[in-house]
N, C-alpha and C positions, 0 to 999 in steps of 0.2 A: 643582699636579696638582691638578684635581677626581676626587674619588671616582667610582666607576661603580656606579651599583645595580644589582648583577648581578640581582636577584630581578625588580627592576622592567622590565630588560629584555629579562628571559626572557617575562615577561607581554606587554609589548609583542610580541614575536614568536610568542607563542601564538595573541593574538588577531589579527594580521597573517595569520596562516597562517589560520586559523578563516575569516577574511572571503572570502579567498581562495579557498578551498573551497568556501566559500558561493555565491561569483560563478560558480563553475566549474559546479555542482550547477546555478543555474536555467538557466544557458547549456545545457546538459544538458536539465532537462527541460522549456524551448522546444523544441529541436529533436526531442527523442523524442516531444513532443504531436504534431508536425506530419509525422512520417517514421514509416518502418519501424527498427525497430533497426538492422538492415544498412545503412540509406541514412547514420547517423548517423557521422561518421568524426573522429577526435583533430583534425584541421586545421581542421573545421567549428567542435568544439566552441571548439578555442582562438581562433579567429576571434571567434566572439560574446562570448567574454567576454572578448576582450581582454588576454590573457596568453601568455608565452614556450608552447611545445609542451614545453620542459622541465617547467614551472611544473606542466603537466598530470598530469605521470608522477612528478611528488613526490606527490599528493594520490591518483594512480587509476592502475591495471595496463594498464586498459582500458576499452574502453566498455561491456560488463560491468558490470564495479563499478562505473562511475558511474549506472549505470542502475539496480543495485542501491542506492545509495546515494538514487538522488530515489524509489526505491522506498519506501523506508525513510522517509523524508522523507513521501510521501505517505500512508502509513500512521498514522507518529504524528500528522499533522494531522488527519487523519479520526477517529483513535479520540479525540485531545482535544475532537475538535467535538461525536462524539457522546456521548460520555461524560456528561455533567453528565443529559441526558433521558434515556441509556438506563439510567443508575442509578435511576432515579426507578420503574423499574418493577422490583416484586418477582417477580414470575415470569419462573423463568431460557428459556419457550417466548418470552414477550412480549418480553423483551430481546435473542434472538436475531430473532427476526422483524424488530424496529424497524430492527436493525444491518442486517440483508439488507435490507429494505424503503429505507432511505435511504443506504445504497451502490449500487443501482439506481437510483434516482433519481437519484442525483448523475451517475450514468454516463449518463444518458439525456439531461439538463441538458446536457454538457459532455463532448463526444464525447473533446477531445483529454486532457483526464482520465482519461478512461477508456481513451483508448490508450494515456496512459504508465502506468497501473495493467495493464496486459497484457503492457506490454516490461518491466516493472521486476518482474512476478511470473514470465519466463524466468529472470531472471539465476540464478546459482548460489546465492547468499546467499539464506535465506528472506524472501519478500516476506510482509509483514503481521504481522509477530512480536506486536505489540502486540494487533493486531483479532485475530489466530489464537488469542493466550492467554485474552483477553474471552471469545470464541466456546466454545473448552475450555472455560472455568470455567462458562458456561451449560449445555453441552451434560452436563457431568459432573452437574450440579444434576439436572437436566431425569432424567438415568439414574437419581441415586438415588433421586428422586420415581417413577420406575418406568414413565415419562411417553414415552420412549422405546424401540425393538427393539433398535438398535442399540448392543451396550454397547462395544465397542472407541470410547474417546473420540476418539483420533487418524485413525481411519477414518471416524467421523461428519464431525470436521472436515474431512478430506480432501473428503467431499462436497457439504457443505453451500459451502466455498471452490470446487472445482472445479465447480458448477452456477455461483457468481456470476460465474465468469470467463469460463465459456462463454455466458450471457448476455451477458455485455458487449461479448465477441468478438460475438455476434450483433447488440446496439445498435451496435456499429463499422458490422457490415456490413450491413445492410438498416435502419438509422435505427430510433429508438424508435417503441415501440407502447403504448397506450396501458395496455391490457392484462397486457403483458407482465409487469410488477413480482409484481403478486397471483398470477399464473399459476406465475411461477418458485419464489415464495417458498411456492405450495403444492407445487410439485412436490419441494422442499426436504425440506419438512418430513414429507410420505409416504415419501419416499426416507431417510428418517433414522426411521422407522415409530413415528410420534408418536401414541399410542394405541393399537398394536400390540403385542400379547406373545405 
């Protein structure tokens, strides 16, 4: 009788589960990028992922949970993409401005991506934890330097993210415009009270 390697068998199971979850998230991202959140059904996701309906529910409770996972993946990949160039900047306002501009440039260039951001931001799990953490760190530094008048870090992050998301909605609805990104950044910095005391 052959010996069963229980640890190896468990590892194989975890790897298979991770691959299946990634397959579902990828199918969800494709569907959410082209439709409204309400128009995406579990049936459409399982068909696109090539899995059984029960398998979907082993990984997610609802389409909302799936949208949150899609958003977390978007946020993490966007944050990883920006981090090296962002961290080259020593000034917190420059870092915040750089991330803000890149976010809106990406939304303007890829409306499916922008739609995914909007969809996932509406999920019950907070969207963009890594992006928000970096934003808050930059805002805290700017507050410590006395460069912004909004003294509540959470409020300041809400203001910046709220403007990002609303401008992104406008890009989706009306299409990108060349001046949108710089004007939105100027409005955000004014809303944070840059230079005001």
